[in-house]
MIDRENTOR-962876 format. One record per residue: residue number from 1; x, y, z of N, C-alpha, C, CB in turn. Coordinates in steps of 0.05 Angstrom, whole numbers, plus 32768, in hexadecimal, padded with zeros to 4 digits. Glycine has a CB too. Layout:
N
<NUM, <X, Y, Z>, <X, Y, Z>, <X, Y, Z>, <X, Y, Z>>
...
//
This chain:
141
<1, <87D8, 90BA, 89CD>, <87DA, 909D, 89D8>, <87BF, 9095, 89DC>, <87EA, 909B, 89F4>>
<2, <87AD, 90A2, 89EA>, <8795, 909D, 89F4>, <8783, 909A, 89D9>, <878C, 90B6, 8A09>>
<3, <8784, 90A7, 89C6>, <8775, 90A5, 89B1>, <877A, 908B, 89A1>, <8777, 90BD, 89A2>>
<4, <8795, 9080, 899D>, <879B, 9068, 8995>, <878A, 9054, 89A6>, <87B9, 9064, 8997>>
<5, <878E, 904F, 89BE>, <8786, 903C, 89D0>, <8764, 903C, 89CB>, <8791, 9045, 89F1>>
<6, <8759, 9055, 89C9>, <873D, 9054, 89C5>, <8734, 9045, 89A6>, <8732, 9073, 89C8>>
<7, <8748, 904C, 8997>, <873F, 9041, 897A>, <8748, 9023, 897E>, <8751, 9050, 895D>>
<8, <8755, 901B, 8989>, <875C, 8FFF, 898B>, <8749, 8FF0, 899A>, <8776, 8FFB, 8997>>
<9, <873C, 8FFD, 89B0>, <8726, 8FF2, 89BF>, <870C, 8FF0, 89B0>, <8721, 9003, 89D6>>
<10, <8708, 9006, 89A0>, <86EF, 9003, 8988>, <86F3, 8FEF, 8978>, <86EA, 901A, 8976>>
<11, <870A, 8FE9, 896D>, <870D, 8FD3, 8958>, <870E, 8FBA, 896A>, <8729, 8FD6, 8944>>
<12, <8714, 8FB5, 897E>, <8711, 8F9B, 898A>, <86F4, 8F97, 8994>, <8724, 8F98, 89A2>>
<13, <86E8, 8FAB, 899A>, <86CB, 8FA8, 89A5>, <86BE, 8F9F, 8988>, <86BB, 8FC9, 89B4>>
<14, <86C3, 8FA9, 896E>, <86B7, 8FA2, 8959>, <86BF, 8F87, 8952>, <86BB, 8FB5, 8946>>
<15, <86D6, 8F7D, 8954>, <86DD, 8F65, 894B>, <86D4, 8F50, 895C>, <86F8, 8F65, 8948>>
<16, <86D3, 8F53, 8978>, <86CA, 8F40, 8987>, <86AA, 8F3E, 8989>, <86D7, 8F45, 89A0>>
<17, <8699, 8F55, 8981>, <867C, 8F50, 8978>, <867A, 8F3E, 895D>, <866E, 8F6E, 8974>>
<18, <868B, 8F44, 894B>, <868D, 8F31, 8931>, <8691, 8F14, 8939>, <86A7, 8F38, 891E>>
<19, <86A5, 8F10, 894A>, <86A9, 8EF5, 8951>, <8692, 8EE8, 895C>, <86BE, 8EF4, 8962>>
<20, <8687, 8EF7, 896F>, <8670, 8EE6, 897D>, <8659, 8EE5, 896B>, <8666, 8EF5, 8999>>
<21, <8655, 8EF3, 8957>, <863C, 8EEE, 8946>, <8647, 8ED9, 892D>, <862E, 8F0E, 8938>>
<22, <8661, 8ED0, 892C>, <8667, 8EBF, 8916>, <865F, 8EA3, 8921>, <8687, 8EC2, 890D>>
<23, <8659, 8E94, 8906>, <864D, 8E79, 890E>, <8664, 8E67, 891A>, <863F, 8E6B, 88F5>>
<24, <8660, 8E58, 892E>, <8678, 8E48, 893A>, <8676, 8E2A, 8933>, <867A, 8E4A, 895B>>
<25, <8664, 8E1F, 8921>, <8664, 8E05, 891F>, <8676, 8DFE, 8909>, <864A, 8DFD, 891A>>
<26, <867A, 8DE1, 890A>, <8690, 8DDA, 88FB>, <868A, 8DDB, 88DB>, <8698, 8DBE, 8904>>
<27, <869B, 8DD8, 88CA>, <8699, 8DD6, 88AB>, <869E, 8DBB, 88A5>, <86AD, 8DE9, 889B>>
<28, <868D, 8DB1, 8896>, <868C, 8D97, 888B>, <8690, 8D95, 8870>, <8676, 8D8B, 888F>>
<29, <86A8, 8D87, 8867>, <86AF, 8D86, 884B>, <86A7, 8D68, 8844>, <86CF, 8D8E, 8846>>
<30, <8699, 8D6A, 8831>, <8692, 8D4E, 8824>, <86A7, 8D41, 880E>, <8676, 8D51, 8814>>
<31, <86AF, 8D27, 8817>, <86C4, 8D1E, 87FF>, <86BA, 8D05, 87F6>, <86E4, 8D18, 8809>>
<32, <86BF, 8CFE, 87DE>, <86B6, 8CE6, 87D1>, <86D0, 8CD2, 87CC>, <86A7, 8CEE, 87B5>>
<33, <86CE, 8CBD, 87DC>, <86E4, 8CAC, 87D7>, <86D7, 8C8E, 87CF>, <86F8, 8CAB, 87F1>>
<34, <86E0, 8C88, 87B6>, <86D3, 8C6F, 87AF>, <86E8, 8C5B, 87AB>, <86C1, 8C72, 8797>>
<35, <8701, 8C69, 87A3>, <8718, 8C4E, 87A0>, <872D, 8C5B, 87B1>, <8725, 8C44, 877B>>
<36, <873F, 8C48, 87B0>, <875A, 8C4B, 87C2>, <8769, 8C64, 87BA>, <876F, 8C31, 87BE>>
<37, <8768, 8C6A, 879E>, <8776, 8C84, 8796>, <876C, 8C9A, 879F>, <8778, 8C87, 877C>>
<38, <874C, 8C99, 87A0>, <8741, 8CB0, 87AB>, <8747, 8CB6, 87CA>, <8723, 8CAE, 87A7>>
<39, <874C, 8CA2, 87D7>, <8754, 8CA1, 87F2>, <876F, 8CAF, 87F6>, <8756, 8C85, 87FB>>
<40, <8782, 8CA7, 87E3>, <879A, 8CB0, 87E4>, <879C, 8CCD, 87DD>, <87A9, 8CA0, 87D6>>
<41, <878F, 8CD3, 87C6>, <878B, 8CF1, 87C2>, <8782, 8D00, 87D9>, <8777, 8CF5, 87AE>>
<42, <876F, 8CF9, 87E5>, <8765, 8D05, 87FC>, <8776, 8D06, 8815>, <874D, 8CF9, 8803>>
<43, <8787, 8CF4, 8818>, <879B, 8CF3, 882E>, <87B3, 8D04, 8823>, <87A4, 8CD4, 8835>>
<44, <87B9, 8D06, 880D>, <87CE, 8D1C, 8805>, <87C2, 8D37, 8803>, <87DD, 8D15, 87E9>>
<45, <87AE, 8D3A, 87FF>, <879E, 8D56, 8805>, <879E, 8D60, 881F>, <8781, 8D55, 87FF>>
<46, <8794, 8D4F, 8831>, <8799, 8D56, 8850>, <87B2, 8D5B, 8858>, <8791, 8D43, 8863>>
<47, <87C5, 8D49, 8851>, <87E2, 8D50, 8854>, <87EB, 8D6B, 884F>, <87F1, 8D40, 8843>>
<48, <87E7, 8D72, 8836>, <87E9, 8D8D, 8828>, <87E2, 8DA5, 8838>, <87D8, 8D8D, 8810>>
<49, <87C7, 8DA1, 883F>, <87B3, 8DB5, 884E>, <87BF, 8DB8, 886B>, <8792, 8DA8, 8850>>
<50, <87C8, 8DA0, 8873>, <87D1, 8DA2, 8890>, <87E7, 8DB5, 8897>, <87DA, 8D88, 8899>>
<51, <87F5, 8DB9, 8883>, <880B, 8DCE, 8885>, <8806, 8DE8, 8890>, <8816, 8DD3, 886C>>
<52, <87EA, 8DEE, 8888>, <87E0, 8E04, 8894>, <87D9, 8E03, 88B1>, <87CC, 8E0A, 8887>>
<53, <87E5, 8E10, 88C5>, <87E0, 8E09, 88E2>, <87C1, 8E0D, 88EA>, <87F2, 8E1C, 88F5>>
<54, <87B2, 8E23, 88DC>, <8796, 8E28, 88E1>, <8787, 8E0E, 88D9>, <878D, 8E40, 88D1>>
<55, <8789, 8E02, 88C1>, <877E, 8DEE, 88B8>, <877F, 8DD7, 88C9>, <8787, 8DEA, 88A1>>
<56, <8799, 8DCE, 88D3>, <87A1, 8DB9, 88E2>, <878F, 8DB9, 88FD>, <87C1, 8DBA, 88E8>>
<57, <8790, 8DD2, 8909>, <8786, 8DD4, 8921>, <8766, 8DD4, 8921>, <8792, 8DEC, 892D>>
<58, <875C, 8DDB, 890D>, <873D, 8DDB, 8908>, <8734, 8DBD, 8903>, <8734, 8DED, 88ED>>
<59, <8742, 8DAD, 88F6>, <873F, 8D93, 88F2>, <8744, 8D84, 8910>, <8755, 8D8A, 88DA>>
<60, <8757, 8D89, 891F>, <875E, 8D7F, 8937>, <8748, 8D85, 894C>, <8779, 8D89, 893E>>
<61, <873B, 8DA0, 894A>, <872B, 8DA9, 895A>, <870C, 8DA2, 8953>, <8730, 8DC5, 895B>>
<62, <870A, 8D95, 893B>, <86ED, 8D8F, 8934>, <86DF, 8DA5, 8929>, <86DE, 8D86, 894C>>
<63, <86EA, 8DBB, 8920>, <86E0, 8DD3, 890E>, <86E0, 8DCA, 88F6>, <86F0, 8DED, 890D>>
<64, <86ED, 8DB7, 88E7>, <86ED, 8DAC, 88CC>, <86E9, 8D8E, 88D0>, <8709, 8DB2, 88BE>>
<65, <86CF, 8D88, 88C4>, <86CB, 8D6E, 88C2>, <86C4, 8D5D, 88A7>, <86B8, 8D6C, 88D2>>
<66, <86C9, 8D48, 88A0>, <86CA, 8D3E, 8888>, <86B0, 8D26, 8886>, <86E8, 8D33, 8884>>
<67, <86A0, 8D27, 8873>, <868A, 8D12, 886E>, <868D, 8D08, 8853>, <866C, 8D1D, 8872>>
<68, <8688, 8CEA, 8851>, <8688, 8CDD, 8836>, <8672, 8CE0, 8828>, <868D, 8CC4, 8838>>
<69, <8678, 8CE4, 880E>, <8660, 8CEC, 87FE>, <8655, 8CCD, 87F6>, <8669, 8D02, 87E2>>
<70, <863C, 8CCB, 87ED>, <8633, 8CAF, 87E4>, <863F, 8CAE, 87CA>, <8612, 8CAA, 87E1>>
<71, <8644, 8C94, 87C7>, <8654, 8C89, 87AD>, <8646, 8C94, 8793>, <8654, 8C64, 87AB>>
<72, <862B, 8C93, 8794>, <861D, 8C9C, 877B>, <861A, 8CBB, 8778>, <8601, 8C90, 877A>>
<73, <8620, 8CCC, 878E>, <861A, 8CE8, 8790>, <862F, 8CF6, 8786>, <8615, 8CF1, 87AA>>
<74, <8647, 8CEA, 8778>, <865E, 8CFD, 8772>, <8660, 8CF9, 8752>, <867C, 8CF5, 8784>>
<75, <8675, 8D08, 8748>, <867E, 8D07, 872E>, <868B, 8CED, 8727>, <868F, 8D1C, 8728>>
<76, <869C, 8CF0, 8711>, <86AA, 8CDA, 8701>, <86C6, 8CD8, 8718>, <86B1, 8CE3, 86DA>>
<77, <86CD, 8CBD, 8716>, <86E3, 8CBC, 8724>, <86FB, 8CCE, 871C>, <86E8, 8CA2, 8724>>
<78, <8710, 8CD3, 8730>, <8722, 8CE1, 8727>, <871B, 8D00, 8728>, <8728, 8CD7, 870E>>
<79, <8705, 8D07, 872E>, <86FC, 8D23, 8735>, <8705, 8D2D, 8751>, <86DD, 8D25, 8733>>
<80, <8707, 8D45, 8756>, <870F, 8D51, 876E>, <86FE, 8D44, 8785>, <870C, 8D71, 876D>>
<81, <870F, 8D3F, 879B>, <8705, 8D30, 87AF>, <86F5, 8D43, 87C3>, <871D, 8D21, 87BC>>
<82, <86FF, 8D59, 87C9>, <86F1, 8D6D, 87DB>, <86D6, 8D7B, 87C8>, <870A, 8D87, 87E6>>
<83, <86C1, 8D72, 87D3>, <86A8, 8D81, 87C0>, <86A0, 8D9A, 87CF>, <868A, 8D6C, 87BB>>
<84, <86A0, 8D9A, 87E6>, <8693, 8DB2, 87F2>, <86A1, 8DB6, 8810>, <8670, 8DAC, 87F4>>
<85, <86A4, 8DCC, 8815>, <86A5, 8DE5, 8809>, <86BD, 8DE9, 87F9>, <86A5, 8DF9, 881D>>
<86, <86BC, 8DF9, 87E2>, <86D5, 8DFF, 87CF>, <86EA, 8E0E, 87E4>, <86CC, 8E15, 87B1>>
<87, <8702, 8E03, 87E1>, <8719, 8E12, 87ED>, <872E, 8E1D, 87DC>, <8726, 8E02, 87FF>>
<88, <8736, 8E35, 87DD>, <874E, 8E3D, 87CC>, <8764, 8E2A, 87D0>, <8757, 8E5A, 87D2>>
<89, <8772, 8E2A, 87BA>, <8791, 8E1C, 87C1>, <87A4, 8E2B, 87D0>, <87A1, 8E15, 87A8>>
<90, <87B4, 8E21, 87DB>, <87C9, 8E34, 87E9>, <87C2, 8E35, 8807>, <87C8, 8E53, 87DD>>
<91, <87D3, 8E41, 8818>, <87CE, 8E43, 8835>, <87B4, 8E57, 8838>, <87EB, 8E4F, 8846>>
<92, <87AA, 8E53, 884D>, <8796, 8E61, 8856>, <8793, 8E63, 8874>, <8781, 8E56, 884B>>
<93, <878F, 8E7B, 8880>, <8789, 8E80, 889B>, <876F, 8E88, 889F>, <879A, 8E93, 88A5>>
<94, <875B, 8E76, 88A6>, <873B, 8E7E, 88A7>, <8735, 8E83, 88C4>, <8726, 8E65, 889A>>
<95, <873F, 8E99, 88CE>, <8735, 8E9A, 88EA>, <8722, 8EB9, 88E8>, <8753, 8E9B, 8902>>
<96, <8716, 8EBA, 88F7>, <8701, 8ED3, 88FA>, <8713, 8EEB, 88FF>, <86EA, 8ECF, 8915>>
<97, <8728, 8EEC, 8914>, <8738, 8F00, 8916>, <8755, 8EF9, 8917>, <8730, 8F0D, 8929>>
<98, <8767, 8F07, 8909>, <8780, 8EFF, 8908>, <8791, 8F10, 8912>, <8787, 8EF8, 88F2>>
<99, <87A2, 8F08, 8924>, <87B2, 8F1A, 8939>, <87CF, 8F1B, 892C>, <87B2, 8F0E, 895A>>
<100, <87DD, 8F2D, 8935>, <87F9, 8F31, 8933>, <8809, 8F15, 8939>, <8801, 8F48, 8947>>
<101, <8803, 8F08, 894D>, <880B, 8EEE, 8956>, <880A, 8EDB, 8941>, <87F9, 8EE4, 896B>>
<102, <87F3, 8EDA, 8934>, <87EF, 8EC8, 891C>, <8800, 8ECB, 8906>, <87D7, 8ECA, 8911>>
<103, <8806, 8EE4, 88FE>, <8817, 8EEE, 88E9>, <8833, 8EE1, 88F2>, <8817, 8F11, 88E7>>
<104, <883C, 8EEC, 8908>, <8856, 8EE4, 8916>, <885D, 8EC7, 8912>, <8854, 8EEA, 8934>>
<105, <8846, 8EB2, 8918>, <8849, 8E97, 8916>, <884E, 8E8A, 88F9>, <8832, 8E8E, 8922>>
<106, <8849, 8E9B, 88E8>, <884D, 8E91, 88CC>, <8869, 8E90, 88C5>, <883F, 8EA2, 88B8>>
<107, <886B, 8E7C, 88B5>, <888B, 8E75, 88AE>, <8897, 8E8D, 88A1>, <8891, 8E5A, 8898>>
<108, <88B2, 8E92, 88A4>, <88C3, 8EA5, 88A1>, <88BF, 8EAD, 8884>, <88DE, 8E9C, 88A8>>
<109, <88C0, 8E94, 886E>, <88BF, 8E9A, 8854>, <88A6, 8E9E, 884A>, <88CB, 8E89, 8847>>
<110, <8891, 8E9E, 8859>, <8876, 8EA7, 8850>, <8873, 8EC2, 8843>, <8865, 8EA6, 8866>>
<111, <886B, 8EBF, 8827>, <8864, 8EDC, 881A>, <8848, 8EDF, 8817>, <8872, 8EE1, 87FE>>
<112, <8834, 8ECD, 8817>, <8816, 8ED2, 880E>, <8809, 8EBF, 8824>, <880E, 8ECA, 87EB>>
<113, <87F6, 8ECE, 882E>, <87E5, 8EC3, 8844>, <87CB, 8EC4, 883B>, <87E7, 8ED2, 8860>>
<114, <87B7, 8EB2, 8836>, <879E, 8EAF, 8830>, <878C, 8EB2, 8848>, <879B, 8E98, 8824>>
<115, <8779, 8EC2, 884B>, <8768, 8EC4, 885F>, <874A, 8EBD, 885A>, <876B, 8EDE, 8869>>
<116, <873C, 8EB7, 886A>, <871B, 8EB4, 8861>, <8711, 8ECF, 885E>, <8707, 8EA4, 8878>>
<117, <86FA, 8ECC, 884C>, <86EC, 8EE1, 8846>, <86E1, 8EF3, 8859>, <86DB, 8EDB, 883B>>
<118, <86DE, 8EE7, 8874>, <86D1, 8EF6, 888B>, <86E5, 8EFC, 889E>, <86BA, 8EE7, 8899>>
<119, <86FF, 8EF5, 8897>, <8713, 8EFA, 88AA>, <871B, 8F18, 88AB>, <872B, 8EE8, 88A4>>
<120, <8725, 8F1F, 88C8>, <872C, 8F3A, 88CB>, <874A, 8F3B, 88D4>, <8719, 8F49, 88DF>>
<121, <875A, 8F4F, 88CC>, <8770, 8F51, 88D9>, <8774, 8F69, 88EB>, <8782, 8F4F, 88C8>>
<122, <8780, 8F62, 8902>, <8784, 8F7B, 8917>, <8797, 8F8C, 8908>, <8793, 8F73, 8936>>
<123, <879A, 8FA6, 890F>, <87AE, 8FBA, 8906>, <87CB, 8FAF, 8906>, <87AC, 8FD3, 8919>>
<124, <87D0, 8FA1, 8921>, <87EA, 8F97, 8924>, <87EF, 8F84, 8913>, <87F0, 8F8F, 893B>>
<125, <87DB, 8F70, 890B>, <87E0, 8F59, 88F9>, <87E8, 8F64, 88DE>, <87C6, 8F47, 88F6>>
<126, <87D6, 8F7B, 88D4>, <87E0, 8F88, 88BC>, <87FB, 8F94, 88BA>, <87CE, 8F9C, 88B7>>
<127, <8806, 8F9D, 88D1>, <881F, 8FA9, 88D0>, <8833, 8F96, 88D3>, <8823, 8FBC, 88E3>>
<128, <882F, 8F7A, 88DE>, <8848, 8F68, 88E1>, <8844, 8F5B, 88C1>, <8846, 8F4F, 88FF>>
<129, <882C, 8F5B, 88B3>, <882E, 8F50, 889E>, <883E, 8F5E, 8887>, <8815, 8F4B, 8898>>
<130, <883A, 8F7C, 888C>, <8845, 8F8D, 8879>, <8865, 8F8A, 8880>, <8838, 8FAC, 887D>>
<131, <886C, 8F88, 889A>, <8887, 8F8B, 88A0>, <8895, 8F71, 8893>, <888A, 8F8E, 88C2>>
<132, <8887, 8F60, 8893>, <8894, 8F40, 8887>, <8892, 8F43, 886B>, <8882, 8F20, 8890>>
<133, <8883, 8F53, 885E>, <8882, 8F52, 8844>, <886F, 8F3C, 8838>, <889D, 8F4F, 883C>>
<134, <885A, 8F34, 884B>, <8842, 8F21, 8846>, <882B, 8F2D, 8838>, <8836, 8F16, 8860>>
<135, <8825, 8F21, 8820>, <880C, 8F2E, 8811>, <87F7, 8F1C, 8820>, <880B, 8F2C, 87EC>>
<136, <87E0, 8F29, 8824>, <87C6, 8F20, 882E>, <87B1, 8F1F, 8815>, <87BC, 8F35, 8844>>
<137, <87AB, 8F03, 8813>, <8797, 8EFE, 87FE>, <877C, 8EF6, 880D>, <87A0, 8EE6, 87E9>>
<138, <8768, 8EFE, 8807>, <874D, 8EF9, 8812>, <873D, 8EE6, 87FC>, <873C, 8F16, 8817>>
<139, <8737, 8ECE, 880A>, <8727, 8EBA, 87F7>, <870C, 8EC6, 87EC>, <8720, 8EA0, 8807>>
<140, <8705, 8EBB, 87D7>, <86E9, 8EC7, 87CC>, <86D4, 8EBB, 87DB>, <86E3, 8EC0, 87AD>>
<141, <86D7, 8EA3, 87EA>, <86BE, 8E97, 87F3>, <86C1, 8E94, 8814>, <86BA, 8E79, 87E4>>
//
């Protein structure tokens, strides 16, 4: 039992050190809104993305911000609105350290969880995901 505790402490020390060295500034996404249709598409995208509790919390806490692109700086009308950074489609949990509690708070019917490239899962989070049959997908960027 002592060996397991020592291993858990070592993992936690490593993860805490990683969290402390991670950049903590907000992510700014540039959007191009020229027409009312662009604004409607952007609003619909935000509503869809807000189903992910991590994204909604990031927006509410100012960790994700939006900036409007200059009208002459974008592509033709009807193109994708969010131009930076590229985000994968579907749910994403983009936290530095994902715990068992984060996995337990997911919807009961959730079968796939996308996580950020730099995200790490605690061993208990991995066990909980495996127990619930949730496949973990790491984003490419």
